[in-house]
N, C-alpha and C positions, 0 to 999 in steps of 0.2 A: 497842778500836782500828778505823780508819776506812781502806776500801781504794777504790778509782775502780776501777769495773766499765763497759768498753767492751760494749754490745750490738750485735748485729750487724740494725741498724736504719739510717733515715736520721739519726740524729742526729749532729752532731759534734763529740760533748761526752760525757764519761762521766758517771756517775754515781755518788754516795757510798753505799756500804752499808757496817754494820759487820760485823766478824767474829769468831769465838771466839779467846781467847788461848792456848786450847791447841792451836789444830790449826795447823799451818805451813802458810801460804799464800804466796804468792811470785808476783810479776808476771809474767805467761802461762800461769796458772792458768786453765782452765776452770769456771767455777761456774754454778751453776744460781742463779738471784734472782728475788723475787717484784717481777714489774714492773704496775703496776694490779693488775688479779682474776687474772692468769695468772701461770705460771713461765715464766721465760726464760732462755737458756743465756749467758751474757757472758764475758769476760776482765778477769781481773784487770791491768788498765792503768799507764802510767807514772804517779805520783804527780804530778799535777796541782792547782794552788791550787784549792779550794774556796769559794764564795761561803756566808759565814756565813748562816744563815735557821734562824730557827724552825720545825723540822720535823721530824716523826717520821724517825728512823731506819731503815730495816727490814733484817733480818740476810740475810747469804747464806744460802739455806737447805741445799746442800752441794756438796762440791766433785769434778766429775766428775774418778775416778782414772783414771790411765794415760795421759790427754791431756794437753798443757801446749802453747803457743805458746812459740818458740824465739825469743829478744830478736831474732836475727837477722831473722828475720820479723814482730817487732811494728816495728822498724826502717823495714823495707819495708812495710808497710802505714802507717806514718805520711809515706814520701815519698810511695810512690803517692797517698795520698788528695791532697797536696800538689800535688802535679805535674799531675795530672788534674783538679784543683778537684773533687772527688767528696767525700762525709763520711766521715768514719772510719768510721763505722758500715757504712756498704756495701760499703765496702774490706775491711772484716773480714767480711761477709757473703760475698764474693767467696771470700774462703779456706775457711771454714768450712762455707759452705752455708745453706740455711734449711730450714722445716719443721721439726713436732715431733721428729720422730725425727734431730738431728743426727748421733749419732756410736752407729751400731749394730755389733755385733759379728756380723762374717758368719760362723756355724758351716759352712755349706753352700760348698764349695770346689768351683768349678766349672773345669772346663781349656777355653780356645777355643784351636782352630786356626784363624788363618786366613792366607791368601794376598794381601799388597798388591799390585794389579794396576792399572794405570790405563789406559786406551787413549784417546788425544784426536786425534781426528781434527779437523785445521786445514782451512779454505777457503784460498783462494788468497792473501789478502789477509794472511790470518795468517800463512802459511807464507815471505811475502817480508819480513814485520815479522820474524817467527824467526830466519831468514838474516842478516837486516839487525843485530839484535841479537848473534846469536853472532859472525859478523863484526867488529865494532865492540864487543868485549865490552871495557869499562877498568874492571870491577871493580864492586863493590857502590854502585848508586844508589837514594835515597831513591824516586825517581820516573821514571816511563819517558817 
């Protein structure tokens, strides 16, 4: 059986890989696939039309257990890439990250306590503008 895998790279299309019938794969599963001479992390994507070419289709190496993308996130990535005119692969990269170790289990737990405190010092013109904006607050505006 063949599935489409989206890789977190600059491509705006999926790659076709073969899967083993015995294993249970579904859309959103994160898998390791051969890509050129390397192994890459990808996501099983919505079934899209494939172009029939006479090429050897490689097999998926393994499924990354305990991790998958929700269908809502997949739809968001599709929308985000279309709306922002960016490739689907780069939108996926934004969501899952990049590098050799995409998913590392962190065994060490670190507790961080911090206090957010911001002090802004405004000059005379900035204070005048802030007072004007606060006085004439008409709700949310995209630009000031």
